[in-house]
Structures are given as C-alpha cells and as structure tokens.
C-alpha positions in Angstrom: 29.8 206.6 19.3 29.9 209.2 21.9 32.8 211.6 22.2 35.4 210.5 24.7 36.3 214.0 25.5 35.7 215.1 29.2 34.6 211.7 30.1 37.8 210.8 31.9 37.0 212.7 35.1 35.6 211.1 38.2 32.0 211.8 39.1 28.5 211.8 37.8 29.1 213.8 34.6 27.5 211.6 32.1 23.7 211.7 32.6 24.0 210.4 36.2 26.8 207.6 35.5 29.4 207.7 38.1 32.5 206.7 36.1 35.6 205.1 37.4 38.8 207.1 37.0 39.7 206.9 33.3 36.4 205.3 32.3 35.1 206.2 28.9 31.4 206.0 27.8 31.0 204.5 24.4 27.3 204.5 23.9 24.0 205.1 25.8 20.4 204.6 25.4 17.7 206.6 27.2 14.2 205.5 28.3 15.2 201.9 29.0 13.6 199.6 31.6 15.4 196.8 33.3 13.8 193.6 34.4 14.2 193.1 38.1 14.6 189.6 39.4 12.3 188.1 42.1 15.0 188.8 44.7 15.0 192.4 43.7 11.3 192.7 44.0 10.3 191.9 40.4 8.8 194.4 38.0 10.5 196.8 35.7 13.0 199.8 36.7 13.2 202.7 34.4 16.5 204.5 33.6 19.4 205.0 31.3 21.7 202.3 29.8 25.3 202.9 29.3 28.1 201.0 27.7 31.8 201.8 28.6 35.0 200.0 27.8 34.7 198.2 31.1 31.0 197.6 31.9 27.4 197.8 30.9 25.9 200.1 33.5 22.2 201.0 34.2 21.3 204.1 36.1 17.8 204.2 37.5 15.9 207.5 37.1 15.3 207.8 40.9 18.8 207.0 42.0 20.5 209.5 44.3 23.6 211.4 43.4 26.6 209.8 44.9 29.4 211.6 46.7 32.2 212.4 44.4 34.7 212.1 47.3 33.5 208.5 48.0 35.8 205.6 47.1 35.1 204.1 43.7 33.1 201.0 43.3 33.8 198.7 40.3 30.2 197.7 39.7 26.9 199.1 40.8 23.9 197.1 41.8 22.6 197.0 38.2 25.9 196.7 36.4 27.8 193.8 34.7 31.3 193.8 33.5 32.1 193.2 29.9 34.3 190.2 30.7 31.4 188.5 32.4 29.2 188.7 29.4 28.8 185.4 27.4 26.2 186.2 24.8 24.3 189.2 23.5 20.6 188.6 22.3 18.5 191.1 20.5 14.8 190.5 20.6 12.5 191.8 17.8 8.9 191.9 17.1 8.8 188.2 15.9 12.3 186.8 16.2 15.4 186.8 18.4 19.0 187.1 17.1 22.3 186.3 18.7 24.4 189.4 18.0 28.1 189.1 17.2 30.6 191.7 16.0 30.4 190.4 12.5 26.5 190.0 12.1 24.1 192.4 10.7 21.0 193.5 12.5 18.1 193.9 10.1 15.5 195.0 12.8 15.3 197.3 15.6 15.6 195.6 18.9 12.7 196.0 21.3 14.6 194.1 24.0 18.2 193.4 24.8 19.1 190.3 26.7 22.6 189.8 28.2 23.6 186.1 29.1 26.5 186.2 31.5 29.1 183.7 32.5 28.0 183.7 36.1 24.5 182.4 35.0 22.8 185.8 35.3 20.5 187.1 32.6 20.0 190.8 32.3 16.9 192.0 30.3 16.5 195.5 29.1 13.3 196.8 27.3 13.6 199.8 25.0 10.7 202.1 25.2 8.9 203.1 22.0 10.2 206.7 22.6 13.8 205.4 22.6 15.4 206.5 19.4 16.0 203.5 17.1 19.6 204.5 16.4 20.4 204.3 20.1 18.8 200.8 20.5 20.8 199.5 17.4 24.1 201.2 18.3 24.2 200.3 22.0 23.5 196.6 21.0 26.3 196.7 18.4 28.6 198.3 20.9 28.1 195.8 23.6 28.5 192.9 21.1 31.8 194.3 19.8 33.3 195.3 23.1 32.5 192.4 25.3 33.9 189.6 23.0 37.7 189.6 22.8 39.0 189.4 19.3 42.0 187.5 20.5 43.3 186.1 23.9 45.6 189.1 24.5 42.9 191.7 24.6 42.0 190.8 28.2 44.8 193.3 29.2 42.8 196.1 27.6 39.8 195.2 29.9 42.1 195.3 33.0 43.6 198.6 32.0 40.1 200.0 31.5 39.2 199.3 35.1 42.4 199.7 36.9 44.9 201.3 34.4 44.4 205.0 35.2 47.0 206.7 37.4 44.5 207.8 39.9 43.2 204.3 40.2 46.7 202.9 40.6 47.4 205.3 43.3 44.1 204.5 45.1 44.9 200.8 44.9 48.4 201.3 46.2 47.1 203.0 49.4 44.6 200.5 50.3 45.2 198.2 53.3 44.5 194.6 53.3 42.0 193.0 55.7 43.9 192.5 59.0 41.4 190.0 60.4 42.3 187.2 57.9 45.5 185.2 57.5 47.1 185.6 54.2 49.7 182.8 54.5 52.3 184.8 52.5 54.9 184.8 55.2 56.2 182.4 57.8 54.4 184.4 60.5 51.1 183.5 59.1 51.9 179.8 59.1 53.1 180.1 62.7 49.9 181.8 63.7 48.0 178.8 62.2 50.0 176.2 64.1 49.5 178.2 67.3 45.7 178.5 66.6 45.3 174.8 66.1 47.7 173.8 68.9 49.7 171.8 66.5 52.9 170.6 68.1 55.9 168.9 66.5 55.7 171.0 63.3 57.7 173.8 62.1 57.7 176.3 59.1 60.2 175.5 56.5 61.5 178.0 53.9 63.3 175.5 51.8 61.3 176.6 48.8 61.7 180.3 49.4 63.0 180.9 45.9 60.8 178.2 44.3 63.9 176.1 43.5 62.4 172.9 44.9 58.9 173.2 43.3 57.7 175.9 41.1 53.9 175.2 42.1 54.4 175.0 45.9 54.3 178.1 48.1 57.5 179.7 49.6 56.7 178.2 53.0 55.5 174.8 54.1 54.8 173.2 57.4 56.8 170.0 58.0 57.8 167.8 60.9 60.1 169.5 63.3 62.6 166.7 63.4 63.2 166.8 59.7 66.0 169.3 58.7 65.9 171.3 55.5 68.9 169.5 54.2 67.0 166.1 54.5 63.8 167.7 53.3 65.4 168.6 50.0 66.0 164.9 49.1 62.3 164.2 49.2 61.1 166.5 46.5 62.2 164.3 43.7 60.1 161.4 44.8 56.6 163.2 44.1 55.0 164.7 41.0 56.1 168.3 40.5 57.9 168.1 43.8 54.8 168.3 45.8 55.8 166.7 49.0 53.5 165.9 52.0 52.6 169.1 53.8 50.7 169.9 56.9 47.2 171.6 56.5 45.3 171.3 59.7 45.2 169.6 63.1 42.0 168.1 64.7 41.7 168.9 68.4 41.8 165.2 69.1 45.3 164.9 67.8 45.0 163.9 64.1 46.8 165.8 61.5 45.6 166.4 57.9 48.2 166.4 55.2 48.1 166.5 51.3 50.5 165.5 48.7 50.9 164.5 45.1 51.4 161.0 43.8 54.7 159.2 44.0 57.2 159.4 41.1 57.7 156.0 39.3 61.1 154.4 38.8 62.8 156.3 41.5 65.7 154.5 43.5 65.0 154.9 47.3 68.1 155.0 49.4 68.0 154.3 53.1 68.4 157.8 54.1 65.6 158.8 51.6 63.3 156.2 53.0 63.8 157.5 56.5 63.1 161.1 55.5 60.1 160.1 53.5 58.4 158.2 56.3 59.3 161.1 58.8 57.5 163.5 56.6 54.6 161.2 55.9 53.9 160.1 59.6 54.7 163.5 61.1 55.3 162.2 64.6 52.3 159.8 64.6 52.4 156.1 64.8 49.6 155.5 62.2 49.1 156.9 58.6 46.0 156.7 56.4 46.4 157.6 52.8 43.2 158.6 51.1 43.4 158.2 47.3 41.3 160.8 45.5 42.4 159.8 42.0 39.9 157.0 41.3 36.8 158.2 43.2 36.7 161.9 42.4 35.7 163.5 39.2 38.5 164.7 36.8 38.6 168.3 35.8 37.2 167.3 32.3 34.3 165.6 34.0 33.6 168.8 36.1 33.8 171.0 32.9 31.4 168.8 31.0 28.9 168.7 33.9 29.0 172.4 34.4 28.5 173.1 30.7 25.4 170.7 30.7 24.1 172.4 33.8 24.4 175.8 32.3 22.7 174.7 29.0 19.8 173.2 31.0 19.4 176.3 33.2 19.7 179.0 30.5 18.7 177.0 27.5 20.3 177.2 24.0 19.6 180.6 22.5 20.5 179.6 18.9 17.8 176.9 18.7 14.2 176.6 19.7 14.6 173.3 21.5 14.1 173.2 25.3 13.7 170.5 27.9 10.1 169.5 28.6 8.9 170.1 32.2 8.4 166.4 33.0 12.0 165.6 32.0 13.7 168.5 33.6 14.7 166.8 36.7 15.9 163.7 35.0 17.9 166.0 32.6 19.3 167.7 35.7 20.4 164.4 37.1 22.0 163.4 33.8 24.4 166.5 34.0 26.2 164.6 36.8 26.7 167.9 38.7 24.8 167.0 41.7 26.5 163.6 41.7 29.9 165.2 41.7 28.8 167.6 44.6 27.6 164.6 46.5 30.8 162.7 45.8 32.9 165.6 47.3 30.8 165.9 50.3 30.8 162.2 51.0 34.5 161.9 50.8 35.1 165.0 53.0 32.6 163.7 55.5 34.5 160.3 55.6 37.9 162.1 56.2 36.2 164.3 58.9 35.0 161.3 60.8 38.4 159.5 60.4 40.2 162.6 61.8 38.1 162.6 65.1 39.3 159.2 65.8 42.6 160.9 66.9 46.3 160.4 66.9 46.9 159.5 63.3 47.9 161.4 60.0 45.5 161.4 57.2 47.1 162.2 53.9 45.1 163.3 50.9 46.7 162.1 47.7 46.0 163.2 44.1 48.2 162.8 41.0 48.9 166.6 40.8 47.7 167.8 44.2 46.1 170.9 42.6 42.4 170.1 42.2 40.5 167.7 44.3 42.9 167.8 47.2 41.9 171.5 47.5 38.3 170.7 47.5 38.3 167.8 50.0 41.0 169.4 52.3 38.9 172.7 52.4 35.6 170.9 53.0 37.1 168.9 55.8 38.0 172.1 57.7 34.7 173.7 56.9 32.9 170.7 58.5 35.1 170.3 61.5 36.5 173.9 62.3 34.0 176.6 63.3 36.6 179.3 62.5 36.4 178.3 58.8 32.7 179.1 58.8 33.2 182.7 59.5 34.0 185.2 56.8 37.6 185.8 57.9 38.3 182.1 58.6 36.8 181.0 55.3 38.9 183.6 53.4 41.9 182.5 55.1 41.1 178.9 54.2 40.8 179.7 50.6 44.1 181.5 50.9 45.9 178.6 52.4 44.4 175.6 50.5 43.8 177.2 47.0 45.6 180.3 46.3 49.0 179.7 48.0 48.7 176.0 47.6 48.9 176.3 43.7 45.4 175.8 42.3 45.6 176.6 38.7 43.0 179.4 38.8 44.1 181.1 35.6 43.9 177.8 33.6 40.8 176.4 35.3 38.8 179.7 34.9 40.2 180.3 31.4 40.2 184.1 31.5 42.1 184.3 28.2 39.7 181.7 26.5 42.6 180.0 24.9 43.2 176.8 26.8 39.9 174.9 26.6 41.5 171.6 27.5 42.5 173.0 31.0 39.1 174.8 31.7 37.2 173.3 34.6 35.3 175.2 37.3 36.7 173.2 40.2 36.5 176.2 42.6 32.8 176.7 41.7 32.2 173.1 42.6 33.8 173.7 46.0 31.5 176.8 46.4 28.5 174.7 45.6 29.5 172.1 48.3 29.9 174.8 50.8 26.5 176.1 50.0 25.0 172.5 50.4 26.5 172.5 53.9 25.1 176.1 54.5 21.7 175.1 53.3 21.6 172.2 55.8 23.2 174.1 58.7 22.6 177.7 58.2 22.8 178.6 61.9 26.3 177.1 62.2 27.7 179.7 59.5 28.6 183.3 60.0 28.9 183.8 56.2 25.7 183.8 54.3 24.5 182.8 50.9 24.9 186.3 49.6 28.6 186.1 50.5 29.0 182.8 48.6 27.1 184.2 45.7 29.3 187.3 45.6 32.4 185.2 45.6 30.9 183.1 42.8 30.4 186.2 40.7 33.8 187.6 41.5 35.5 184.6 40.0 34.4 185.6 36.6 35.9 189.0 36.8 39.7 189.0 35.8 40.8 191.8 37.9 42.0 190.1 41.1 45.6 189.0 41.8 44.2 185.9 43.8 42.9 184.4 40.6 45.2 185.6 37.9 47.9 183.1 38.3 48.4 179.4 38.7 50.9 179.5 41.6 52.5 181.8 44.1 55.6 182.0 41.9 53.6 183.4 39.1 52.1 186.1 41.4 55.4 187.1 42.6 56.7 187.2 39.1 54.0 189.5 38.0 54.3 191.7 40.9 58.0 192.1 40.6 57.7 192.5 36.8 60.4 189.7 36.2 61.9 189.5 32.8 61.2 186.6 30.4 64.6 185.1 31.1 63.5 184.2 34.7 64.3 180.6 35.5 63.5 178.7 38.7 67.2 177.8 39.0 68.2 181.3 39.9 64.9 182.1 41.6 64.5 185.6 42.6 68.1 186.3 43.5 68.6 188.8 40.7 65.7 191.0 41.8 65.7 193.4 44.7 63.3 192.1 47.3 62.6 192.8 50.8 63.0 190.5 53.7 61.6 187.0 53.5 58.9 187.8 56.0 57.5 190.8 53.9 54.6 189.7 51.5 54.9 191.2 47.9 52.0 193.6 47.1 50.2 192.4 44.0 49.5 194.8 41.0 45.8 193.9 41.1 43.6 194.0 44.2 42.9 190.7 46.0 39.5 189.2 45.5 38.7 189.8 49.3 38.5 193.6 48.8 34.7 193.7 48.9 34.4 197.4 49.5 36.0 197.8 46.0 33.5 195.4 44.4 30.1 195.9 46.1 28.1 198.7 47.8 27.8 198.8 51.6 24.2 197.8 51.4 25.1 194.5 49.9 28.1 193.9 52.1 25.9 194.0 55.1 24.3 190.8 54.0 27.5 188.8 53.9 27.4 188.0 57.6 24.7 186.7 60.1 24.8 185.6 63.9 26.0 182.1 64.7 24.1 179.9 67.1 25.4 176.7 68.7 23.1 173.7 69.2 23.2 171.8 72.4 23.2 168.3 70.7 23.2 167.4 67.1 20.3 165.0 66.0 21.0 161.8 64.2 20.9 162.0 60.4 20.1 159.6 57.7 22.5 159.4 54.8 23.2 157.3 51.7 26.6 156.0 50.4 28.4 157.4 53.5 30.1 155.0 55.8 31.1 157.0 58.9 30.4 154.2 61.2 33.7 152.6 60.6 35.1 149.7 62.6 36.6 151.2 65.7 39.1 148.4 66.0 40.4 148.4 62.6 43.7 150.4 63.5 44.5 148.1 66.3 45.5 145.4 63.9 48.5 147.4 62.6 51.9 147.9 64.2 53.4 151.3 64.8 54.4 152.6 61.4 51.4 150.9 59.7 50.1 152.7 56.5 46.6 152.0 55.2 44.6 153.1 52.2 41.2 154.4 52.4 39.4 154.0 49.0 35.6 153.7 48.3 34.9 153.8 52.0 37.1 150.6 52.6 40.5 150.2 54.3 43.0 148.0 52.5 46.6 147.5 52.5 48.0 147.0 49.0 51.6 146.1 48.6 52.5 149.0 46.3 51.0 151.7 48.5 54.4 152.9 49.4 56.9 152.2 46.7 59.9 151.5 49.0 57.8 149.0 51.0 56.6 147.0 48.1 59.2 144.2 48.7 59.2 144.1 52.4 55.5 144.2 53.3 55.6 141.5 56.0 57.9 143.5 58.2 55.8 146.6 58.3 52.2 145.6 59.0 50.0 142.8 60.0 46.8 141.6 58.2 43.6 143.4 59.3 40.0 142.9 58.7 38.3 145.2 56.2 35.5 147.6 57.1 32.2 147.0 55.3 31.7 149.0 52.2 28.7 151.3 52.1 27.9 150.1 48.6 27.3 146.6 50.0 25.2 147.2 53.1 21.5 147.8 53.4 19.8 151.2 53.7 19.0 150.8 57.4 22.8 150.2 58.1 23.6 153.6 56.5 22.2 155.3 59.5 24.8 157.9 60.6 25.1 158.0 64.4 25.9 161.5 65.6 28.1 160.2 68.5 31.8 160.2 68.1 33.8 157.2 67.0 35.6 157.3 70.2 33.9 156.6 73.5 31.4 159.3 74.3 31.8 161.5 77.3 29.4 161.6 80.2 28.3 165.2 79.3 27.8 164.4 75.6 24.0 164.6 76.0 24.1 168.2 77.2 27.3 169.6 75.9 28.1 169.9 72.3 31.6 169.6 70.9 32.2 172.7 68.6 34.5 170.5 66.5 31.9 167.8 65.9 31.8 167.6 62.0 28.8 168.8 60.1 27.9 165.6 58.4 25.7 166.5 55.3 22.7 164.7 54.2 23.5 162.9 51.0 20.3 161.4 50.0 18.8 162.4 46.6 16.5 165.2 47.8 18.9 166.5 50.2 21.6 167.6 47.6 19.7 170.3 45.8 20.3 172.8 43.0 21.7 176.2 44.2 18.6 178.0 43.0 19.9 181.6 43.9 22.9 181.0 41.7 22.0 178.6 38.8 18.3 179.5 38.4 18.4 183.2 38.9 18.4 183.9 35.2 16.4 180.8 34.1 13.0 182.5 34.1 14.3 185.3 31.8 16.1 182.7 29.6 13.0 180.6 29.3 10.8 183.6 28.4 13.0 184.5 25.5 13.7 181.1 24.3 10.4 180.9 22.2 9.5 184.3 20.9 5.9 184.7 19.7 4.8 187.4 17.1 3.6 190.5 18.7 0.4 190.4 16.6 -0.6 187.1 18.2 -2.7 187.5 21.3 -1.7 185.6 24.3 -4.4 183.1 25.6 -4.7 185.0 28.9 -5.5 188.2 26.9 -8.3 186.3 25.2 -9.5 185.1 28.5 -9.4 188.6 29.8 -11.5 189.7 26.8 -14.0 187.0 27.5 -14.3 188.2 31.0 -15.2 191.7 29.9 -17.8 190.2 27.5 -19.3 188.2 30.3 -19.4 191.2 32.6 -21.5 193.2 30.1 -23.9 190.1 29.7 -24.2 189.9 33.4 -25.0 193.7 33.6 -27.6 193.3 30.9 -29.2 190.2 32.5 -29.4 191.9 35.9 -31.2 195.0 34.3 -33.9 192.8 32.6 -35.1 191.5 35.9 -35.5 188.1 37.7 -37.8 186.6 35.2 -34.9 186.3 32.6 -33.0 184.0 35.1 -35.5 181.1 34.3 -34.5 181.1 30.7 -32.8 178.0 29.2 -29.3 177.8 30.4 -26.5 177.7 27.9 -24.8 174.3 27.5 -21.6 174.0 29.4 -18.2 174.0 27.4 -16.0 171.1 27.4 -12.8 171.7 29.4 -11.1 168.3 29.0 -8.6 169.7 26.5 -7.6 172.8 28.5 -4.0 172.3 29.4 -0.7 173.8 29.4 2.1 173.1 26.9 5.3 172.9 28.9 7.6 173.5 25.9 6.5 177.0 25.0 4.5 178.1 28.0 1.3 178.6 26.1 -2.2 177.3 26.5 -4.1 175.0 24.2 -7.9 175.4 24.3 -10.7 173.0 23.2 -12.0 173.3 19.7 -15.3 174.5 21.2 -13.8 177.4 23.0 -11.7 178.3 20.1 -14.7 178.4 17.9 -16.6 180.6 20.3 -13.6 182.9 20.3 -13.5 183.2 16.7 -17.2 183.9 16.5 -16.9 186.5 19.2 -13.8 188.3 17.7 -15.8 190.3 15.0 -17.6 192.2 17.7 -14.6 192.8 19.8 -14.3 196.5 18.8 -18.0 197.1 19.7 -17.6 195.5 23.0 -14.7 197.6 24.1 -16.5 200.7 23.2 -18.1 200.9 26.6 -14.8 200.2 28.4 -12.8 203.0 29.8 -10.1 204.0 27.3 -6.6 202.8 28.1 -3.7 205.1 28.8 -1.2 205.7 25.9 1.2 203.0 25.3 -0.7 200.4 27.3 -2.5 197.3 26.2 -6.3 197.5 26.1 -7.0 194.4 28.4 -3.8 194.2 30.4 -2.9 197.6 31.8 0.5 196.4 33.1 1.8 195.6 29.6 3.5 197.8 27.2 2.1 198.1 23.7 5.4 197.9 21.9 6.6 194.9 23.7 6.9 191.4 22.2 4.7 188.5 23.5 7.7 187.1 25.2 8.0 190.2 27.4 4.3 190.3 28.0 4.6 186.7 29.0 7.1 187.5 31.6 5.7 190.8 32.8 2.3 189.3 33.5 3.7 187.3 36.4 3.2 188.9 39.8 5.7 188.5 42.7 3.8 186.0 44.7 3.1 183.5 42.0 6.6 183.9 40.7 8.2 183.1 44.1 5.8 180.2 44.5 6.3 178.8 41.0 10.0 178.8 41.4 9.7 175.8 43.6 8.9 173.5 40.7 11.1 175.0 38.0 10.9 175.4 35.1 7.3 176.1 34.0 6.9 179.9 33.4 3.2 180.7 33.5 1.9 184.2 33.9 -1.1 185.0 36.2 -4.3 186.5 35.1 -4.3 190.3 35.5 -6.7 191.6 38.2 -7.5 188.0 39.0 -8.6 188.6 42.5 -11.1 191.3 41.4 -12.5 189.2 38.7 -12.9 186.2 40.9 -14.8 188.2 43.6 -17.1 189.7 41.0 -17.9 186.3 39.6 -18.5 184.8 43.1 -20.9 187.7 43.9 -22.8 187.2 40.6 -22.9 183.3 40.7 -26.7 183.5 41.8 -27.5 186.0 39.2 -26.8 184.2 35.9 -25.9 180.7 34.9 -23.0 181.9 32.6 -21.2 182.5 35.8 -20.6 178.8 36.2 -19.0 178.5 32.7 -16.5 181.3 33.5 -15.9 180.1 37.0 -15.0 176.6 35.9 -12.8 177.8 33.1 -11.0 180.4 35.4 -10.4 177.8 38.2 -9.0 175.4 35.6 -6.6 178.0 34.3 -5.5 178.9 37.8 -5.0 175.3 38.6 -2.8 174.9 35.6 -0.8 177.9 36.3 
C-alpha cells in the first residue's frame, strides 16, 4: 500500500493524477495500457493505473496538466467509480480468475478486466516491464475496495468522494440549473400549469407535511373547485393515499392524470363520491381509465429480463459457456427485454393518440402508482410535447414524474445491495424506450444519445440526492437530519424550516449537475439542433391500435367512465367501486373498438392524420404536438448497442482464454504468406522456364470455417498436415526476415510478446473491420495484419507462379469468413 500522507491535497501531486479533495491513493501500477473502445478510436493507450478509495483512475502519458484552480470533476474520461464495478477478473498466461477479497492469486496477471454494473468493460494490459508486485497488489486492492463487506459500507464510498470539508463547501456554493423546473415548490407547479395552458386546476399544499401520504410530494395539482377539506377525505380511498393527480394537458384540451388502485372494502358516503368524481373528471365530461396492472411487466419481470440481457451481452465469466452465434438473436428475444420495451412504447402511443382526441381526462392506474405509471406517463409527454425532448425539459419531466412523484429509486437500483426482492431497473427501461424514440426520430430531439448514455451511467453512482431516496419525504428527512423518532403524524413541525415555497438543499448534489460529473468536451455532445418536418409520413406498426373508432365516446352520457385495456374499450361494472350497484344510471351501452390482436396485418397501418377531423392546412403545416408514434415491428425495436454492447467485444475476447504458447491460426497463415513470398522470389529468379513445371495440386478448402463459440478457425486436415511439415523449417525461413523490435511478435508487429492469446485476438482487429463487424454481433474475428499489402503482392504475382492461386483462394476464404 502507498502512504496516505500528503495525498489529501488537491492537484496533480501523484504521478499526474488530479485527486479530489481528501482523496487518497491506495495503489498504482506503471507502464499499463488501456484498451480503447471503437467509439474512442480503438487501439491501446499507455499510462499509469491508480486505485483510490473512490475510483479506479487511468492517466495517459500524454495527458495535459490540468489547472489546479479548476472545479473538481468526479470522474475522468478513463475512470470508473468503485461503486460501479461488478466483477474483477485477472487474466494470466493460460487462465482467467474472478478475483474476490478472500481468494488467492497464484499467478501474476498480465491483464486486468473490470466488469461494471453499467455494462462497461475496462481492459488494462500490464507491460512486461511492469513490476509483478504492482500488478498483483493493484488487482487485490481493487477487489477488496470495490466490493462492500456489508450494506452500510456505501457511506464510506460517499464520504470518500464528497466527505471532505473543501468538497462540502464547494457543493454548498454551487447553483442549480435555472433553466429547468425542479417541482419542489408551488411556484414550479404553477409555471407548469401556465406553460401547458391548463385552466380549471390549482396547486394544493394539503400534503405539505406528508400527513396525507408519505410517498406523494408536498404539492399536487387538483381541480380548482375541490377544496382542501374535501380533498383530505379522498386519500383513504386509494392505495398509499395516492389520489388522482394532474400531470399534463394536451393542447387539444385533454388532461393526463395518474393514480393508484382503489382501496377495497371502503364505505363511500355521498360526499365522498362527489369529491372522488370531481377529482377524477377534473372538469371534463368524459373519463378513460387506462389500467396498467395487467398489461405491463412487473418489477420482478423487468429485473429478470435485465439480468438475462446482461448475461447475454457480457457472458458468464465464471464458466466457459457462451451463446453460439446462430442462436444469439433468439436468445436476445428470449430475455423479453425488447418485448417489455415494445409494450411500454405501445401503451404510451395508445394513450398519446387518445389524448389528441380532446376534451377528456385520461387516468393512468397502477396498484402502487410508482413504477409503470412513471414510465408510461413520461413517454406520453416525450411523444407529444416538444419541450420534453430538450435537455431542460427532459430533466424537468424526470423531476416531475419520477423524483418528486415517489419512484422508489433507492430500492429499485439497490445501492446497498440488501433488498434484492425490490431491485428492478425500471428507470433504465424508460431510458431504453426514450432511446428507441430517439433512434427513430433523431432530428426531433435536442438531447442526444450521449446524454442518455451519461444519465444511464450516473444512475449506478450512489452520490446524487435525486436517486438516494424513495420519496420526497425521505429526501427532506435526510437534508434536515431528522431524528429516528420522526413520524408522519407530526410531519416537520418540530424542525426549523424556511417558508413553504423554499426548496430544501440536499446534502448530495443532484444528478443533473453534469459539470461535476463529466468534462466539458463530453458535455458538448449532449445537445444537437432540432429540425421540424413539414408533414410526418405514414408508418407501419404491429400490435398498436391507434385508429380507434372515432364515435366510441359518443355512446356515453356526460360523466361516463370507460376502461382502456389491451387496446379495447370496455365498461366493467366494478370499474368505480361506488358505481358497481347503479351502473344503469351512469352510462349507456357502447360498441367496443376492434382489438389489434384480432385484426389483420394490413389493418394495423397507422395513419398519421389526427383522430379528429384534419384541418385544411394539414398537408403543409405540421402540428408540433403531433405524437411521435414509434415503429413497433420486430426489427424496428432494436438493442441499444452503444449501451448494452459497448463492453461485449472485450467480454467475448476474455471469455475463452487460450494458452500463450498456442499460435493463433492467423499467425500461422501469416507465416505461410512469408514462406510463399520466399518461394515466389526464388521462382522469379530462376527464369520463365520454371513456370512450365507441373503445378502443385490445389488444397481442399471445404473444411475451412469459423467456430462461433471460441472465435478460432478450423482448418482442413491437408492444410494442418502441411503446416506441421513446414514447422521444423520455421526458424530457417525467418532468418532472412527483418528482425522484429524488442517485445513484439515476429509475424504480427502490432502484438505484444507478453500478452495472452485473448489479447492478441482482440488487438488484431482494426477499426474499420470492428465497426463493420459490430452490425452482426457477436462474432469477434481479428483481421489479417498487413492484409492489403499482402493482397496487392499476391495479385501482382498471380501470373508469375501457380502457388499464388493457392494462397489467394485461402486468403479470400478467410476474409469472407471474417
């Protein structure tokens, strides 16, 4: 271990590492090379590897010295937080080992692979001049530091990053983003009502001290004609007191609400019924309840699908079993992750098309109103509201529908790794759905894929107040340091607080403080210009019934309530508990809209025109609030490659290590090329009369193929025999070749002598082939070194010697396979 003395100062005082205030360096290793991803340009980057009690940092050799007076940044471009690391793997000459704090490492690692919870894979290669003690000690240090021994040790990680006095003072003086709406005061909600031109609604502070509901925010938007005294009587009729609340208004007059399920066995008095219907209808004459409990996946389903997706993309390090190439897509479909993404997009598109009908309230109902309601409600606004497709608008949307609305971030992300039953990446599913919309309509978004990827990675970092609580009450409790005897009955009366309009500053920074997390070079890529098309083209979908019957709501009287479930309208008698006995006096019978599951494929054509009568200028003018209807057919819902597959190539390369003494088939082919070059030179010197000699029989190439499981090549028995016969003269054949530099491979100059075959496997891939090969994941096939030069030489010498045809056929076959 390195000495901790003099390492608490800020600046580049430890071999170029710019430490955070109070950050201590535990171990370092020199002469380390980091494997760069395809997005980073590929190749290897030399530098020094550090392990602190907060992060694993890599400092390149050619990095510029930062300004000591600049604001601190938590993570550099090549760093990873210890809390984001999931597994540490040491790669030796002939094996890989999953390193844990209690295991013993019986070999010196040549490579270090870090598997992260955000699906990144960081690969570091130790040079042969790197001291063995440094390679072993930094591997052990990372394995012992990243893995919490017990759930409470997450506090030590937070203190390591933000616990110093200088850091606390720096954070306390930071200003929040003034361009976004934080929805922590009544003024924020009033601004949202004014922005959407929502009349007939008001901001209520009846839950200011969290007496009515501990999971709801302090302020809610309710109908203007409902008084707070009447509103208090409605909380008991819903699960966890989560009453119907206003979320957004469509420009055509429809209102979007969300609520939890009704409580069973509750007696409804006449006054309660009047108050409940006033809150539910919100001044409209028609109400549609969209039940998300049956159609949408449960948190357990989402967790299982994400676990399977992660295993498929990264592989299982502890075993040598991988998914064959021909079964990868079917295995991807069996994870159900894309199905759940498609399901969320389908339901949000149906709600968006329902809202543009105008003059109704659409209420999203979920048993707890804390998971799928957040997903669908947010997606509807992203599809319909251009403001929510900007960076400031999207952040305000997440603040409104997720953070203040009471999504259980702390339990769903499971920072403490103690409540496995509650863990479910619901927010990551939402980000995937937004990316699907961005991928289909990139010009309609100001935010970019880099922004979504940065938010995805920040979720796995337990340092932000936005994600470290399950409700607004818990955030206020943490920021005010409430005692353990705090109860919702007394609320916050015992504590000194400012005015009700003043938001409470959290002890941790919000997740939207991007300047604290990323460099300015990366933050520039978060935004892009937005273009507005003149008229959207018609799209073809599957399992999406947006061409609903325009006259379905004409069958209902004022005050009618309908249920939208599985793309079908119905009127069950128990939809509203207080109406179950008097159904005939409240609505008439109506015809059901056809279900998308029962219609033919041609009838699933989605018309881009509005459900209402189109205007005269609809052909030339585009409505900015026209929803972005996603394509839902199988190939249209894709894998988020930049997120889920960014570490897949590294993971696949290290899943099946091969002995360093074993020569890779491409190296053997390179050696044969050199042998043939020498024979061609000898044949050309003997004169043209030698060209009439009997030609050598052609080799059989029928068995030349690629094994999809381990990424190696299987040659025919004839070629293998010829290689074995030629191998004794290998040393003599290389005697005339230019001597290779120290530390490089004789036949592949770009490879390091001390690396394992798995690293040679990955380093032989050039950037162009890697970018092209990533389209059909997952085969990882290296390219032939100096292939273009060799191919040119062979083409030039085709007329000189018949052996050229043998090598050309074999070379072209290998290139076709790769």
